[in-house]
C-alpha positions as CSV (number, residue, x, y, z in Angstrom):
1,M,-0.1,18.3,-45.4
2,S,3.1,20.1,-45.7
3,D,5.4,19.8,-48.6
4,N,8.4,19.2,-46.2
5,K,9.4,15.5,-46.6
6,D,10.5,15.4,-42.9
7,L,7.0,15.7,-42.1
8,D,5.3,13.8,-44.9
9,S,7.4,10.9,-44.4
10,A,6.6,10.5,-40.8
11,L,2.7,11.1,-39.9
12,S,-0.2,10.5,-42.2
13,P,-2.9,12.9,-42.0
14,E,-5.0,10.3,-39.9
15,E,-2.1,9.9,-37.4
16,L,-1.7,13.7,-37.0
17,D,-5.6,14.2,-36.3
18,E,-5.2,11.3,-33.6
19,I,-2.5,12.9,-32.0
20,E,-4.0,16.3,-32.1
21,L,-7.4,14.8,-30.8
22,A,-5.5,13.2,-27.7
23,L,-3.6,16.6,-27.1
24,G,-6.9,18.7,-27.6
25,Y,-5.0,21.2,-29.8
26,K,-4.9,21.7,-33.5
27,F,-1.4,22.9,-34.7
28,K,-0.9,25.6,-37.3
29,N,2.6,24.3,-38.0
30,P,2.3,20.4,-37.7
31,E,5.8,20.1,-38.1
32,M,6.3,21.6,-34.4
33,L,4.6,18.6,-33.4
34,L,6.9,16.0,-35.4
35,H,9.9,17.6,-33.8
36,A,8.4,17.3,-30.3
37,L,7.9,13.6,-31.1
38,T,11.6,13.2,-32.2
39,R,14.4,11.9,-30.0
40,R,18.0,12.4,-30.8
41,S,18.6,8.7,-31.2
42,F,16.0,8.9,-34.2
43,W,17.6,12.2,-35.6
44,H,21.1,10.5,-35.5
45,E,20.1,7.5,-37.6
46,N,18.1,9.5,-40.1
47,R,19.9,12.9,-40.4
48,D,19.4,12.7,-44.2
49,T,15.4,12.7,-43.9
50,C,15.1,14.2,-40.1
51,S,15.9,17.8,-39.6
52,E,15.5,18.4,-35.9
53,N,15.2,16.4,-32.5
54,N,13.2,17.4,-29.4
55,E,16.3,18.0,-26.9
56,R,16.0,21.9,-27.1
57,M,12.1,21.6,-27.0
58,E,12.5,19.6,-23.7
59,F,14.6,22.5,-22.2
60,L,11.8,25.2,-23.0
61,G,8.9,22.9,-22.1
62,D,10.2,22.4,-18.5
63,S,10.3,26.2,-18.3
64,V,7.2,26.9,-19.8
65,L,5.4,24.0,-17.4
66,N,7.0,25.4,-14.2
67,L,6.1,28.8,-15.1
68,I,2.4,27.8,-15.6
69,I,2.0,25.4,-12.7
70,A,3.6,28.1,-10.6
71,H,1.2,30.7,-12.0
72,I,-1.9,28.3,-11.4
73,L,-0.7,27.6,-7.9
74,Y,-0.3,31.3,-7.1
75,V,-3.8,31.9,-7.8
76,W,-5.3,28.8,-6.5
77,F,-3.6,29.1,-3.0
78,P,-3.3,32.8,-2.1
79,E,-2.8,32.1,1.5
80,A,0.2,29.6,0.9
81,E,3.7,30.6,1.5
82,E,6.5,29.9,-0.7
83,G,7.7,26.8,0.6
84,E,4.3,25.0,0.6
85,L,4.0,26.4,-3.2
86,Q,7.3,25.1,-4.1
87,K,6.3,21.6,-2.7
88,R,3.0,21.4,-4.6
89,R,4.8,22.5,-7.7
90,A,7.3,19.9,-7.3
91,S,5.0,17.1,-6.9
92,L,3.2,18.1,-10.4
93,V,6.4,18.3,-12.5
94,K,8.3,15.6,-11.1
95,L,9.3,12.9,-13.8
96,N,6.8,10.2,-12.9
97,A,3.8,12.7,-13.0
98,L,4.9,14.0,-16.6
99,A,5.3,10.3,-17.6
100,K,1.7,9.5,-16.2
101,I,0.4,12.6,-18.4
102,M,2.0,10.9,-21.7
103,R,0.6,7.5,-20.9
104,R,-3.0,9.1,-20.2
105,L,-2.6,11.0,-23.8
106,G,-1.9,7.6,-25.3
107,I,0.5,8.8,-28.1
108,A,3.9,7.3,-26.7
109,N,3.5,5.0,-30.0
110,F,4.3,8.0,-32.1
111,I,7.5,8.9,-30.6
112,R,10.2,8.7,-33.1
113,M,13.4,6.8,-31.4
114,G,16.2,4.9,-32.8
115,R,16.4,1.2,-33.1
116,G,18.5,0.8,-30.0
117,D,16.2,2.8,-27.8
118,E,13.2,0.7,-29.0
119,I,15.1,-2.6,-28.7
120,S,16.1,-1.5,-24.9
121,G,12.3,-0.8,-24.0
122,C,12.8,3.4,-24.2
123,R,9.1,3.5,-25.2
124,D,7.7,2.8,-21.9
125,R,10.5,4.4,-19.9
126,N,9.6,7.0,-17.5
127,S,12.3,9.2,-18.6
128,I,11.5,9.2,-22.1
129,L,8.0,9.7,-21.7
130,A,8.5,12.8,-19.1
131,D,11.0,14.3,-21.8
132,T,8.5,14.2,-24.5
133,T,5.6,15.6,-22.5
134,E,8.0,18.5,-21.8
135,A,8.6,18.8,-25.5
136,V,4.9,18.6,-26.6
137,I,4.3,21.5,-24.0
138,A,6.9,23.4,-25.8
139,A,5.5,22.7,-29.2
140,V,1.9,23.9,-28.2
141,F,3.7,27.0,-26.6
142,L,5.7,27.7,-30.0
143,D,3.0,27.1,-32.1
144,G,0.1,28.8,-30.3
145,G,1.4,31.1,-27.4
146,Y,1.3,31.0,-23.7
147,D,-2.7,31.1,-23.5
148,N,-3.0,27.9,-25.3
149,A,-0.1,26.4,-23.5
150,E,-1.8,27.2,-20.2
151,K,-5.0,25.9,-21.7
152,F,-3.1,22.5,-22.5
153,I,-1.6,22.2,-19.0
154,N,-5.0,23.0,-17.3
155,N,-6.7,20.2,-19.5
156,H,-4.3,17.6,-18.9
157,F,-2.8,18.3,-15.5
158,R,-6.4,19.1,-13.9
159,L,-6.5,15.5,-12.1
160,M,-3.3,16.0,-10.4
161,L,-4.1,19.7,-9.7
162,N,-7.3,18.7,-8.1
163,N,-5.4,15.8,-6.0
164,V,-2.9,18.6,-5.1
165,A,-5.5,21.0,-3.9
166,L,-7.5,18.2,-1.7
167,S,-4.5,16.4,-0.2
168,K,-0.9,16.5,1.3
169,C,0.4,14.6,-1.8
170,Y,3.1,17.1,-1.9
171,E,4.6,16.1,1.2
172,D,8.2,14.6,1.9
173,H,7.5,10.9,1.2
174,K,10.6,9.6,2.8
175,S,9.9,11.5,6.0
176,L,6.4,10.1,6.0
177,L,7.5,6.5,5.3
178,Q,10.1,6.8,8.0
179,E,7.6,8.2,10.4
180,K,5.1,5.3,9.7
181,S,7.7,2.4,9.5
182,Q,9.2,3.4,12.6
183,A,6.0,3.7,14.6
184,V,4.4,0.6,13.2
185,L,7.2,-1.7,12.6
186,G,10.1,-0.1,14.7
187,I,12.2,-0.1,11.6
188,T,14.1,2.6,9.6
189,P,13.9,2.2,5.9
190,V,17.0,1.9,3.9
191,Y,17.5,3.3,0.4
192,T,19.9,1.5,-2.3
193,L,20.9,2.4,-5.8
194,L,19.6,-0.5,-7.9
195,D,20.3,0.7,-11.5
196,K,21.3,3.8,-13.7
197,K,20.1,4.0,-17.3
198,G,20.0,5.9,-20.0
199,E,22.2,8.4,-21.8
200,D,24.7,11.3,-20.0
201,H,22.0,13.7,-21.1
202,S,18.8,11.6,-20.0
203,V,19.9,9.5,-16.9
204,T,17.2,7.7,-15.1
205,F,18.2,6.1,-11.5
206,Q,16.5,3.4,-9.9
207,M,16.2,3.3,-6.2
208,G,15.0,0.5,-4.0
209,V,13.6,1.1,-0.5
210,F,14.0,-1.8,2.0
211,I,12.1,-2.4,5.2
212,G,13.6,-4.9,7.5
213,G,15.9,-6.3,4.9
214,Q,12.9,-6.6,2.5
215,L,12.4,-4.7,-0.6
216,A,9.3,-2.7,-0.6
217,A,9.3,-0.7,-3.5
218,I,11.3,0.6,-6.6
219,G,11.3,4.2,-7.9
220,E,12.7,5.9,-10.9
221,G,13.6,9.4,-11.4
222,P,16.2,11.7,-12.8
223,S,18.3,12.0,-9.8
224,K,18.7,9.7,-6.8
225,K,16.7,11.8,-4.5
226,E,13.6,12.0,-6.7
227,A,13.9,8.3,-7.3
228,A,13.9,7.4,-3.6
229,Q,10.8,9.7,-3.2
230,E,9.0,7.9,-5.6
231,A,10.0,4.6,-4.1
232,A,8.9,5.9,-0.6
233,S,5.7,6.9,-2.1
234,L,4.8,3.5,-3.9
235,A,5.8,2.0,-0.4
236,L,3.3,3.9,1.4
237,S,0.5,3.0,-1.1
238,C,1.1,-0.7,-1.8
239,L,2.5,-2.2,1.5
240,E,-0.1,-4.0,3.9
241,W,-0.1,-2.0,7.1
242,P,-1.6,-3.1,10.1
243,P,-5.6,-1.9,10.3
244,D,-4.8,0.5,13.1
245,S,-1.7,2.2,11.9
């Protein structure tokens, strides 16, 4: 392990091996991985031993992810127009999709966060998991370059990429839900802001979709629009529609 006390005090060789095995990538500079797993709240409480947090890496990882997903879609769908490619990409890089990746990796327990974040349940909050996924992508990119970042994204986004290739999952879920609800029930869904959580730089909105006055589903996202789309998507998949609908 490194002589850096920040790294040595945070990850044992066994923990580092476990994380790298889950990621499918061996870091030349393990400190990159540590920074990717460190939230500002932890850094703020431990400035004497913690040198960096992952906010800058989130910014970089978001751009790297968008570029590589755009590249993959450009190659996979040579006949697709710009608007269709944008919709497909949006379905792959949205908050809830990134949170699913982090849960699938199984390394959320290694995220370093402050006591307040821990107490308030941030370790399982979609926005936190999504931010960390972006930071990890940045860490792989900084440590291993574009080719390794592309390999990482191809590996861990493969299931969602295949789903995008085989279905219309990138469509506007709000429009689909409205069409179905009006056709089957004669009712237009109504969206209501239920909650707003997080710090100013990392806000998560919680939107509820109501059908006929009944709460059908709840979605979360970094904007009201994305949260409403997630709520509509959940409503479409979990509601019991008449068999012929």
